[in-house]
Residue frames as a rotation matrix with the C-alpha (Angstrom) as fourth column:
MET 1
0.044 -0.255 -0.966 42.96
0.980 -0.177 0.091 16.78
-0.194 -0.951 0.242 -76.26
SER 2
0.361 0.130 0.923 42.40
0.438 -0.898 -0.045 20.51
0.823 0.421 -0.381 -75.90
LEU 3
-0.739 -0.663 -0.123 44.09
0.476 -0.383 -0.791 23.08
0.477 -0.643 0.599 -73.74
VAL 4
0.504 0.811 -0.296 42.23
0.801 -0.312 0.511 24.76
0.322 -0.495 -0.807 -70.91
GLN 5
0.205 -0.397 0.894 43.01
-0.058 -0.917 -0.394 28.36
0.977 0.028 -0.211 -70.05
THR 6
-0.021 -0.302 -0.953 44.94
0.916 0.376 -0.139 28.67
0.401 -0.876 0.269 -66.79
SER 7
-0.768 -0.225 -0.600 44.58
0.460 -0.846 -0.271 32.45
-0.446 -0.484 0.753 -66.52
GLU 8
0.295 0.952 -0.084 41.61
0.639 -0.262 -0.723 34.75
-0.710 0.160 -0.686 -67.10
THR 9
0.483 -0.169 -0.859 43.86
-0.467 -0.880 -0.090 36.95
-0.741 0.445 -0.503 -69.27
SER 10
-0.657 -0.722 0.215 45.30
-0.224 0.460 0.859 34.17
-0.719 0.516 -0.465 -71.44
TYR 11
0.421 0.761 -0.493 43.96
-0.793 0.047 -0.607 32.86
-0.439 0.647 0.624 -74.74
VAL 12
-0.001 -0.338 0.941 44.25
0.176 0.926 0.333 29.64
-0.984 0.166 0.059 -76.75
ALA 13
0.504 0.074 -0.861 45.46
-0.772 -0.409 -0.487 29.68
-0.388 0.910 -0.149 -80.36
LYS 14
0.731 -0.362 0.579 47.08
0.495 0.865 -0.084 27.46
-0.470 0.348 0.811 -82.96
ILE 15
0.526 -0.651 -0.547 50.57
-0.724 -0.681 0.114 28.27
-0.447 0.336 -0.829 -84.25
LYS 16
0.925 -0.354 -0.141 52.98
0.181 0.733 -0.656 26.59
0.335 0.581 0.742 -86.66
VAL 17
0.663 -0.747 0.056 56.24
-0.302 -0.199 0.932 26.08
-0.685 -0.635 -0.358 -84.77
THR 18
0.882 -0.402 -0.247 59.22
-0.206 0.144 -0.968 26.20
0.424 0.904 0.045 -87.13
GLY 19
-0.074 -0.956 -0.285 61.97
0.161 0.271 -0.949 25.96
0.984 -0.117 0.134 -84.51
MET 20
0.965 0.257 0.053 62.89
-0.018 -0.135 0.991 25.82
0.262 -0.957 -0.126 -80.82
LYS 21
-0.035 -0.987 -0.155 66.02
0.211 0.144 -0.967 26.40
0.977 -0.067 0.203 -78.77
PHE 22
0.911 0.257 -0.323 67.02
0.361 -0.114 0.926 26.51
0.201 -0.960 -0.197 -75.12
ASN 23
-0.007 -0.904 0.427 69.72
-0.088 -0.425 -0.901 28.40
0.996 -0.044 -0.077 -73.26
LYS 24
0.966 0.221 -0.135 70.91
0.107 0.135 0.985 27.58
0.236 -0.966 0.106 -69.77
GLY 25
0.051 -0.987 -0.153 74.02
0.781 0.134 -0.610 28.74
0.623 -0.088 0.778 -67.96
SER 26
0.624 0.099 -0.775 75.44
0.636 -0.641 0.430 31.69
-0.454 -0.761 -0.463 -66.14
MET 27
0.848 -0.306 0.433 76.98
0.079 -0.734 -0.674 34.98
0.524 0.606 -0.599 -67.19
ASP 28
-0.099 -0.994 -0.036 80.48
0.354 -0.002 -0.935 36.08
0.930 -0.105 0.353 -66.23
ASN 29
-0.474 -0.038 0.880 79.04
-0.628 -0.686 -0.368 37.97
0.618 -0.726 0.302 -63.26
GLY 30
-0.997 0.028 0.071 77.37
-0.027 0.741 -0.671 34.77
-0.071 -0.671 -0.738 -61.95
THR 31
-0.279 0.955 -0.096 73.80
-0.773 -0.283 -0.567 35.65
-0.569 -0.084 0.818 -62.97
ALA 32
-0.706 0.074 0.704 72.00
0.245 0.959 0.145 32.49
-0.664 0.274 -0.695 -64.04
TYR 33
-0.297 0.680 -0.670 69.80
-0.916 -0.402 -0.001 32.24
-0.270 0.614 0.742 -67.13
ASP 34
-0.862 0.153 0.483 67.46
0.178 0.984 0.005 29.45
-0.474 0.090 -0.876 -68.21
SER 35
-0.061 0.876 -0.478 64.86
-0.576 -0.422 -0.700 29.70
-0.815 0.233 0.531 -70.99
THR 36
-0.461 0.045 0.886 63.27
0.671 0.671 0.315 28.07
-0.580 0.740 -0.340 -74.01
LYS 37
-0.437 0.304 -0.847 62.38
-0.569 -0.823 -0.002 30.06
-0.697 0.481 0.532 -77.13
VAL 38
-0.071 0.523 0.849 59.78
0.648 0.672 -0.359 28.97
-0.758 0.525 -0.387 -79.66
TYR 39
-0.776 -0.196 -0.600 59.82
-0.312 -0.707 0.635 30.30
-0.549 0.680 0.487 -83.22
ALA 40
-0.127 0.861 0.493 56.47
0.547 0.475 -0.689 30.39
-0.828 0.183 -0.531 -85.03
GLU 41
-0.703 -0.019 0.711 55.40
0.694 -0.239 0.679 31.23
0.157 0.971 0.181 -88.54
THR 42
-0.131 0.623 -0.771 53.66
0.456 -0.653 -0.605 34.62
-0.880 -0.431 -0.198 -88.62
ARG 43
0.210 0.310 0.927 51.90
0.978 -0.081 -0.194 36.11
0.015 0.947 -0.321 -91.63
PHE 44
-0.870 -0.486 -0.082 53.07
0.477 -0.872 0.108 39.53
-0.124 0.055 0.991 -92.82
ASP 45
0.053 0.833 -0.551 50.55
0.290 -0.541 -0.790 42.38
-0.955 -0.118 -0.271 -92.79
GLU 46
-0.578 -0.261 0.773 49.73
0.776 0.116 0.619 42.65
-0.252 0.958 0.136 -96.49
THR 47
0.402 0.899 -0.175 47.28
0.800 -0.438 -0.411 45.56
-0.446 0.025 -0.894 -96.18
LYS 48
0.423 -0.297 -0.856 49.81
-0.214 -0.951 0.224 48.20
-0.881 0.089 -0.465 -97.31
GLY 49
0.997 0.072 -0.022 51.01
-0.042 0.287 -0.957 46.20
-0.063 0.955 0.289 -100.29
ASN 50
0.407 -0.913 -0.037 54.70
-0.820 -0.347 -0.455 46.30
0.402 0.216 -0.890 -99.32
ALA 51
-0.651 -0.588 0.479 55.03
-0.735 0.647 -0.204 42.83
-0.191 -0.485 -0.854 -97.76
ARG 52
0.497 0.791 -0.358 53.69
-0.808 0.572 0.141 39.34
0.316 0.219 0.923 -98.32
GLY 53
0.043 -0.445 -0.894 54.33
-0.052 0.893 -0.447 35.84
0.998 0.066 0.015 -97.07
TYR 54
0.901 0.278 -0.333 55.58
0.241 0.319 0.917 34.81
0.361 -0.906 0.220 -93.66
ALA 55
-0.042 -0.891 0.453 58.20
-0.608 -0.337 -0.719 35.72
0.793 -0.305 -0.527 -91.08
THR 56
-0.037 -0.022 -0.999 59.12
0.604 0.796 -0.040 34.12
0.796 -0.605 -0.016 -87.78
THR 57
0.351 0.206 0.914 58.10
-0.565 -0.732 0.381 35.42
0.747 -0.650 -0.140 -84.35
GLU 58
-0.592 -0.632 -0.500 59.97
0.107 0.553 -0.826 34.47
0.799 -0.543 -0.260 -81.15
TYR 59
0.532 0.736 0.419 58.06
-0.472 -0.153 0.868 33.51
0.703 -0.660 0.265 -78.01
THR 60
-0.621 -0.670 0.407 59.32
-0.708 0.256 -0.658 32.50
0.337 -0.697 -0.633 -74.57
LEU 61
0.504 0.703 -0.501 58.19
-0.344 0.696 0.630 29.11
0.792 -0.146 0.593 -73.22
GLY 62
0.984 0.029 0.174 59.43
-0.175 0.296 0.939 28.73
-0.024 -0.955 0.297 -69.65
LYS 63
0.293 -0.923 0.250 62.75
-0.712 -0.036 0.701 27.16
-0.638 -0.384 -0.668 -68.71
SER 64
-0.417 -0.625 -0.661 65.07
-0.909 0.299 0.290 24.79
0.016 0.721 -0.692 -70.59
GLU 65
-0.786 0.138 0.602 63.24
-0.057 0.954 -0.294 21.64
-0.615 -0.265 -0.743 -69.43
GLU 66
0.308 0.924 -0.227 60.33
-0.333 -0.119 -0.935 22.68
-0.891 0.363 0.271 -71.69
TYR 67
0.008 -0.401 -0.916 62.56
-0.998 -0.065 0.019 22.10
-0.067 0.914 -0.400 -74.72
ALA 68
-0.879 -0.443 0.179 63.10
-0.447 0.894 0.015 18.44
-0.166 -0.067 -0.984 -73.76
LYS 69
-0.224 0.885 0.409 59.33
-0.095 0.398 -0.913 17.79
-0.970 -0.243 -0.005 -73.82
TYR 70
0.754 0.602 -0.262 59.19
-0.222 -0.141 -0.965 18.55
-0.618 0.786 0.027 -77.55
ALA 71
-0.096 -0.928 -0.360 62.71
-0.760 -0.165 0.628 17.71
-0.642 0.334 -0.690 -78.79
HIS 72
-0.642 -0.150 0.752 61.56
0.141 0.941 0.308 14.39
-0.754 0.304 -0.582 -80.30
LEU 73
0.379 0.912 0.155 58.84
0.399 -0.010 -0.917 15.96
-0.835 0.409 -0.368 -82.47
PRO 74
-0.316 -0.451 0.835 59.32
0.946 -0.086 0.312 16.81
-0.068 0.889 0.454 -86.16
LEU 75
0.119 0.317 -0.941 59.27
0.195 -0.937 -0.291 20.51
-0.973 -0.149 -0.174 -87.09
PRO 76
-0.779 0.471 0.414 57.56
-0.576 -0.798 -0.177 22.43
0.247 -0.377 0.893 -88.51
LEU 77
-0.634 0.622 -0.459 54.48
0.655 0.748 0.110 21.30
0.412 -0.231 -0.881 -86.62
VAL 78
-0.149 0.687 0.711 51.19
-0.271 -0.720 0.639 22.93
0.951 -0.097 0.294 -85.59
PHE 79
-0.788 -0.079 -0.611 50.61
0.553 0.344 -0.759 23.30
0.270 -0.936 -0.227 -81.85
GLU 80
0.480 0.837 0.265 47.66
0.379 -0.470 0.798 24.42
0.791 -0.282 -0.542 -79.80
VAL 81
-0.592 -0.785 -0.185 49.07
0.582 -0.258 -0.771 26.97
0.558 -0.564 0.609 -77.35
GLU 82
0.668 0.616 -0.417 47.93
0.742 -0.507 0.440 28.95
0.060 -0.603 -0.796 -74.38
MET 83
-0.355 -0.773 0.526 49.41
0.717 -0.586 -0.377 32.45
0.600 0.243 0.762 -74.71
GLU 84
0.579 0.491 -0.650 49.36
0.786 -0.548 0.287 35.55
-0.215 -0.677 -0.704 -72.56
ASN 85
0.299 -0.440 0.847 50.37
0.312 -0.793 -0.523 39.15
0.901 0.421 -0.100 -73.13
VAL 86
0.525 -0.231 -0.819 52.68
0.834 -0.055 0.550 40.42
-0.172 -0.971 0.163 -70.38
THR 87
0.623 -0.330 0.709 54.55
0.110 -0.861 -0.497 43.65
0.775 0.388 -0.500 -69.73
ASN 88
-0.190 -0.721 -0.667 57.46
0.939 0.064 -0.337 44.94
0.286 -0.690 0.665 -67.69
GLY 89
0.200 0.364 -0.910 55.70
0.622 -0.765 -0.169 48.32
-0.757 -0.532 -0.379 -67.42
LYS 90
-0.167 -0.339 -0.926 57.25
-0.479 -0.793 0.376 49.65
-0.862 0.506 -0.030 -70.63
ASN 91
-0.619 -0.131 -0.774 57.30
-0.772 0.278 0.571 46.89
0.141 0.951 -0.274 -73.25
ARG 92
0.392 0.801 0.453 54.67
-0.754 0.562 -0.341 44.27
-0.528 -0.207 0.824 -74.05
SER 93
-0.685 -0.512 -0.518 55.45
-0.713 0.617 0.332 40.71
0.150 0.597 -0.788 -75.12
THR 94
0.536 0.833 -0.136 53.54
-0.809 0.553 0.200 37.49
0.242 0.003 0.970 -75.64
ILE 95
-0.608 -0.704 0.368 54.60
-0.781 0.613 -0.117 34.35
-0.143 -0.359 -0.922 -73.80
ILE 96
-0.002 0.554 -0.833 53.51
-0.424 0.754 0.502 30.74
0.906 0.354 0.234 -74.23
LEU 97
0.036 0.120 0.992 52.18
-0.997 0.067 0.028 29.17
-0.063 -0.990 0.122 -71.03
GLN 98
-0.207 -0.074 0.975 51.65
-0.172 0.984 0.038 25.65
-0.963 -0.160 -0.217 -72.40
MET 99
-0.054 0.201 -0.978 51.42
-0.992 -0.126 0.029 23.86
-0.118 0.971 0.206 -75.73
ILE 100
0.005 0.086 0.996 50.38
-0.072 0.994 -0.085 20.53
-0.997 -0.071 0.012 -77.22
PRO 101
-0.904 -0.372 -0.210 51.03
-0.240 0.035 0.970 19.20
-0.354 0.927 -0.121 -80.72
VAL 102
0.187 0.979 -0.087 48.11
-0.520 0.023 -0.854 19.00
-0.833 0.205 0.513 -83.14
GLY 103
0.865 0.310 -0.394 47.73
-0.488 0.337 -0.805 16.44
-0.117 0.889 0.443 -85.92
LEU 104
-0.137 -0.954 0.266 50.76
-0.814 0.261 0.518 14.32
-0.564 -0.146 -0.813 -85.12
PRO 105
-0.083 0.032 -0.996 51.48
-0.720 0.689 0.082 11.42
0.689 0.724 -0.034 -87.43
LYS 106
0.844 0.535 -0.030 50.44
-0.379 0.636 0.672 8.16
0.378 -0.556 0.740 -85.71
SER 107
0.489 -0.729 -0.479 54.09
0.594 0.681 -0.429 7.10
0.638 -0.075 0.766 -85.39
ALA 108
-0.454 -0.680 0.576 55.15
0.048 -0.664 -0.746 10.22
0.890 -0.311 0.334 -83.43
PRO 109
-0.192 0.374 -0.907 54.59
0.960 0.262 -0.095 10.22
0.203 -0.889 -0.410 -79.63
SER 110
0.592 0.445 0.672 52.93
0.293 -0.895 0.336 13.32
0.751 -0.002 -0.660 -78.16
ALA 111
-0.211 -0.721 0.660 54.74
-0.375 -0.564 -0.736 15.65
0.903 -0.403 -0.152 -75.78
GLY 112
-0.290 -0.016 0.957 55.31
-0.954 -0.078 -0.291 14.23
0.079 -0.997 0.008 -72.34
LYS 113
0.665 0.536 0.520 54.20
-0.556 0.820 -0.135 10.70
-0.499 -0.199 0.843 -73.33
PRO 114
-0.458 -0.857 0.235 56.62
-0.471 0.458 0.754 7.92
-0.754 0.235 -0.614 -74.21
ALA 115
-0.469 0.244 -0.849 56.12
-0.821 0.235 0.521 6.07
0.327 0.941 0.090 -77.49
GLY 116
-0.581 0.318 -0.749 53.46
0.122 0.944 0.306 3.39
0.805 0.086 -0.587 -77.18
ALA 117
-0.935 0.235 -0.266 51.79
0.258 -0.063 -0.964 4.98
-0.244 -0.970 -0.002 -74.13
């Protein structure tokens, strides 16, 4: 199964997800928040010789219900993702629009499908 781009400005890539978390609630002033964050392994730029190895990059993946789709999967795990660069007019960030696990062990169900389906 492969992802299909849903936006002409998005792109498909593979990332190694090392962690995920969701936050849902409301602030003291009543403002609601609801999001899922994905943490992916990212290689350091080694061209200057002052860094090597990997760090973790945070990406936003929709609301908290996205977390539940992947909570049963072992991490770290490689995912095929559709990503898009977005801006608020001042700062640029990369968000994940959708993702599917790649190379799951046969015993692990894929996202959104119950075991044995």
